[in-house]
MIKOL-65193 format. One record per residue (C-alpha): y, z, x; residue in one letter. Coordinates in steps of 0.001 Angstrom, whole numbers. Example, Ala and Ser with C-alpha at 12.3 -4.5 7.8 and 13.67 -1.06 7.14 Angstrom:
<kolros>
KOLRO        c2        c3        c1   residuo
KOLRO     -4500      7800     12300         a
KOLRO     -1060      7140     13670         s
</kolros>
This chain:
<kolros>
KOLRO        c2        c3        c1   residuo
KOLRO       -39      -830      -120         m
KOLRO      3336     -1173      1507         s
KOLRO      6589       405      1332         k
KOLRO      9833     -1882       797         t
KOLRO      9838     -3698      3486         i
KOLRO     11608     -7004      3601         k
KOLRO      8519     -8913      5287         d
KOLRO      9449    -12233      4170         t
KOLRO     12235    -14183      5480         e
KOLRO     14245    -17106      3688         i
KOLRO     16909    -19449      5577         k
KOLRO     19554    -22013      4942         l
KOLRO     20917    -23766      7887         s
KOLRO     23952    -26187      8864         y
KOLRO     23753    -27857     12231         q
KOLRO     27068    -30013     13307         a
KOLRO     26497    -33106     15558         p
KOLRO     28442    -30986     17956         d
KOLRO     25070    -28452     17619         d
KOLRO     26674    -25828     16513         t
KOLRO     25294    -23551     13491         q
KOLRO     25990    -22096     10239         a
KOLRO     23297    -20103      8747         e
KOLRO     22687    -17629      5516         d
KOLRO     19733    -16046      5267         k
KOLRO     18068    -13348      2681         a
KOLRO     14835    -10777      2866         k
KOLRO     12773    -10533       502         i
KOLRO     10399     -8652      -601         t
KOLRO      6988     -9186     -2964         v
KOLRO      6240     -6668     -5012         w
KOLRO      3754     -6317     -8090         n
KOLRO      3393     -3641    -11082         i
KOLRO       -91     -3586    -13035         k
KOLRO     -2332     -1160    -15407         f
KOLRO     -5058       406    -14164         n
KOLRO     -6501      1995    -17628         d
KOLRO     -6902       968    -20113         p
KOLRO     -6970     -2430    -18745         v
KOLRO     -9363     -3376    -22581         i
KOLRO     -9585     -1814    -25612         t
KOLRO    -10582      1478    -25859         q
KOLRO    -11666      4511    -28377         y
KOLRO    -11305      7523    -28716         i
KOLRO    -12640     10308    -30670         p
KOLRO     -9659     11812    -33816         r
KOLRO     -9360     15227    -33323         p
KOLRO    -10392     17536    -35595         e
KOLRO     -6215     18904    -35759         t
KOLRO     -3164     17836    -33422         g
KOLRO     -2879     14094    -32221         n
KOLRO     -5318     12463    -30047         p
KOLRO     -4261     11091    -26483         y
KOLRO     -5570      8826    -23633         y
KOLRO     -4636      9264    -20211         i
KOLRO     -3115      5982    -18673         v
KOLRO     -2866      4970    -15525         e
KOLRO      -124      2050    -13776         a
KOLRO       556      1130     -9881         q
KOLRO      3853      -757     -8341         m
KOLRO      3548     -2280     -4878         n
KOLRO      6008      -778     -2673         p
KOLRO      5609      2521     -4689         p
KOLRO      9420      2408     -4237         d
KOLRO     10631      -815     -5622         a
KOLRO     13289     -1304     -8190         f
KOLRO     14441      2651     -7921         d
KOLRO     11417      3899     -7437         g
KOLRO     10669      3844    -11755         k
KOLRO      8101      2850    -14170         l
KOLRO      9590      2967    -18162         y
KOLRO      7128      4097    -20462         w
KOLRO      7396      2357    -23801         t
KOLRO      4498      2087    -26202         w
KOLRO      3495      -680    -28417         q
KOLRO      2471      -615    -31929         d
KOLRO      -317     -3673    -32393         p
KOLRO     -1010     -3259    -36014         s
KOLRO      2045     -1633    -38133         p
KOLRO      -550      -172    -41037         s
KOLRO      -768      3351    -38396         n
KOLRO     -1745      5876    -41232         t
KOLRO     -1535      8988    -38993         g
KOLRO       879     11597    -38546         q
KOLRO      3135     10477    -34941         n
KOLRO      2658     13006    -32056         p
KOLRO      5591     15345    -32917         q
KOLRO      6000     16632    -28624         g
KOLRO      7030     12569    -27849         g
KOLRO      4684      9820    -27152         f
KOLRO      4225     10276    -23673         f
KOLRO      3950     13588    -21424         q
KOLRO      3237     14922    -18834         q
KOLRO      -455     14806    -16654         y
KOLRO     -1553     17468    -14010         i
KOLRO     -4810     16090    -12089         e
KOLRO     -7136     18662    -10328         n
KOLRO     -3547     20394     -9661         g
KOLRO     -1420     17258     -8597         y
KOLRO      1532     16896    -11410         i
KOLRO      1945     13322    -12298         w
KOLRO      6284     12766    -11910         n
KOLRO      7198     12450    -16171         l
KOLRO     10826     11939    -16470         n
KOLRO     11730     13353    -20632         i
KOLRO     15169     13959    -20047         s
KOLRO     15794     11681    -22277         d
KOLRO     12828     11427    -24310         p
KOLRO     14519      7663    -25759         n
KOLRO     13676      6027    -21776         h
KOLRO     10883      8035    -20645         p
KOLRO     10346      7316    -16951         y
KOLRO      7506      8141    -13729         s
KOLRO      8469      7677    -10275         i
KOLRO      5381      6316     -8514         p
KOLRO      2463      8341     -6107         h
KOLRO      5039      7604     -2819         p
KOLRO      1671      6679     -1134         q
KOLRO      -339      4724     -4063         t
KOLRO      2627      4123     -6094         g
KOLRO       254      5209     -8447         v
KOLRO      2183      6860    -11698         v
KOLRO      -312      8943    -14336         k
KOLRO       666     10520    -18120         c
KOLRO      -508     11400    -21377         k
KOLRO       143      9113    -24148         f
KOLRO      -534     10565    -28111         y
KOLRO     -1243      8186    -30638         l
KOLRO     -1175      8754    -34151         p
KOLRO     -3624     10743    -35153         n
KOLRO     -5027      8282    -38560         g
KOLRO     -8684      7440    -38193         a
KOLRO     -8013      3428    -36782         g
KOLRO     -4353      4243    -36037         d
KOLRO     -4090      2327    -32522         d
KOLRO     -1164      1188    -29454         g
KOLRO      -750      -173    -26118         k
KOLRO      1361      1151    -23341         v
KOLRO      4554      -985    -21989         v
KOLRO      5191         1    -17988         v
KOLRO      8887     -1757    -17174         s
KOLRO     11703     -1832    -14525         t
KOLRO     13892      -781    -16930         q
KOLRO     13701       833    -20855         p
KOLRO     12202      -187    -23567         n
KOLRO      9818     -2300    -22223         g
KOLRO     12552     -4676    -20505         k
KOLRO     12883     -6430    -16899         g
KOLRO      9440     -6683    -15333         e
KOLRO      7048     -5406    -17494         k
KOLRO      2580     -4940    -16970         a
KOLRO       969     -3970    -20680         i
KOLRO     -2238     -2057    -21031         s
KOLRO     -5193     -2799    -23364         g
KOLRO     -5308     -1825    -27139         i
KOLRO     -6408      2208    -27598         i
KOLRO     -7842      2450    -30857         t
KOLRO     -8454      6284    -32609         v
KOLRO    -11676      5795    -34228         v
KOLRO    -13087      8490    -36655         g
KOLRO    -15554      9225    -38401         v
KOLRO    -17043     10405    -41827         n
KOLRO    -20097     11510    -43794         l
KOLRO    -20104     11010    -47799         m
KOLRO    -21974     12185    -50706         m
KOLRO    -22318     12777    -54229         d
KOLRO    -18713     11356    -53482         n
KOLRO    -17183     15272    -52815         l
KOLRO    -13745     15600    -51647         s
KOLRO    -13299     16657    -47683         e
KOLRO    -12922     19931    -49020         e
KOLRO    -15870     20113    -51384         a
KOLRO    -18356     18920    -48620         e
KOLRO    -17511     22072    -46681         i
KOLRO    -15988     24176    -49162         d
KOLRO    -18649     23877    -52798         t
KOLRO    -21164     20962    -50814         g
KOLRO    -23920     19176    -52202         s
KOLRO    -26603     20025    -54256         y
KOLRO    -30198     18319    -53698         i
KOLRO    -32777     18832    -56293         f
KOLRO    -36272     20163    -54868         l
KOLRO    -37931     17244    -54903         n
KOLRO    -41269     18924    -56385         w
KOLRO    -42285     15966    -59184         d
KOLRO    -44381     12845    -59399         d
KOLRO    -42421     10517    -59924         d
KOLRO    -45365      7443    -59278         n
KOLRO    -48405      9543    -60552         n
KOLRO    -50423      9822    -57619         n
KOLRO    -51074     13682    -58402         d
KOLRO    -49152     14050    -54617         t
KOLRO    -46150     16136    -54431         c
KOLRO    -43049     13561    -53747         d
KOLRO    -41735     16173    -51340         m
KOLRO    -44982     15442    -49675         d
KOLRO    -45326     11171    -49737         e
KOLRO    -44700     10415    -45904         t
KOLRO    -44314      6496    -47804         g
KOLRO    -42115      5077    -50062         a
KOLRO    -42367      6838    -53473         v
KOLRO    -41883      4346    -56641         t
KOLRO    -39674      5477    -59563         n
KOLRO    -38636      8424    -56955         e
KOLRO    -35009      9290    -58239         d
KOLRO    -34583     12619    -56599         d
KOLRO    -33227     11705    -52964         v
KOLRO    -29374     11143    -52833         i
KOLRO    -26946      9153    -51019         p
KOLRO    -26245      9724    -47482         l
KOLRO    -23062      7126    -46568         n
KOLRO    -22147      7284    -42735         l
KOLRO    -18788      5638    -42038         s
KOLRO    -16566      4621    -38681         i
KOLRO    -13445      3626    -38156         t
KOLRO    -12382       922    -37406         p
KOLRO    -15811      -497    -38507         g
KOLRO    -16115     -3046    -35116         n
KOLRO    -16270       -10    -32654         t
KOLRO    -18520     -1462    -30416         n
KOLRO    -18186      1329    -27768         q
KOLRO    -20005      4827    -27441         g
KOLRO    -22325      6409    -29844         t
KOLRO    -22836      8510    -33150         i
KOLRO    -25209     11428    -33824         e
KOLRO    -26459     13137    -36870         l
KOLRO    -27882     16186    -36855         y
KOLRO    -28352     19190    -38583         a
KOLRO    -27093     22455    -37169         p
KOLRO    -28412     24737    -39495         a
KOLRO    -31245     24471    -41938         g
KOLRO    -32656     21427    -40707         s
KOLRO    -36036     22398    -41953         s
KOLRO    -35385     21693    -45896         k
KOLRO    -34247     18294    -45155         i
KOLRO    -35342     15111    -44868         k
KOLRO    -33140     12290    -44380         v
KOLRO    -34899      8475    -45007         w
KOLRO    -33420      4777    -44440         t
KOLRO    -34758      3487    -48992         s
KOLRO    -33631      5609    -52067         a
KOLRO    -37750      4908    -52322         t
KOLRO    -38417      7552    -48885         k
KOLRO    -39131      4774    -47177         g
KOLRO    -39009      5595    -43463         t
KOLRO    -38182      8514    -42460         q
KOLRO    -35459      9292    -40151         i
KOLRO    -35885     12359    -37517         n
KOLRO    -32935     14528    -36824         l
KOLRO    -30991     14577    -34597         p
KOLRO    -30587     10446    -34112         k
KOLRO    -27513      8810    -32227         t
KOLRO    -27066      5601    -32858         w
KOLRO    -25841      2995    -30139         n
KOLRO    -22701      1226    -31164         l
KOLRO    -22454     -1607    -28772         s
KOLRO    -26961     -2454    -30060         q
KOLRO    -26612     -1060    -33435         e
KOLRO    -24832      -630    -37040         t
KOLRO    -24538      2212    -38745         v
KOLRO    -26694      2417    -41229         p
KOLRO    -27267      3490    -45523         q
KOLRO    -29531      6395    -45584         l
KOLRO    -30875      8600    -48277         f
KOLRO    -31416     12465    -47863         m
</kolros>
């Protein structure tokens, strides 16, 4: 990583018939800024409280070009964001292994960082709105408000999950929960209690849909897991309304290879 050394030079000269000369020259520094992370779309979980954040990292070479300042701005790729904006601002200071990454927010509308003097790296916490599916990009630039020379990060998307039973509200799912009738009858009249059946049961009417969803629906990174931290021996999860194949809990789906299934319980 070089410092601001004028290592390129250009000259313009005039030579008269008597070999006298006039010249002008200028020295040039070749520089660049870029994002190290994220460079492609990244997905982050929606927290139960507060706003999600991502540690963004950019870099300027040489570190002290343009007075050694890089300004932070956020972009909203999809103006349909539904969550609440972070109360403390979109950009906040980041501490890593005891090192405090410089972030000047004396003017909250024009936050900037001073690159690390050796590496030219800048890092900070980028907070997003807290709605599932909300997203944002970060712009780092040599002038406030994304002006001047700049680099733009990959999209950062907030991911939320939802588990729904009996069309209950989120509050009711926690407070009262769902009631499932003990499957002790014999819907297919084969003299076997339905809850003891291991395969499909014709006319089964005692299982309920277990709807799993993830927002945004095209999330293709990470995994989802369905598990029962309490009372797992009292329930069974199936692939069909007539039971079919049993899903043993805990069960994990890799979103890069699998889709979120419809299940029954």
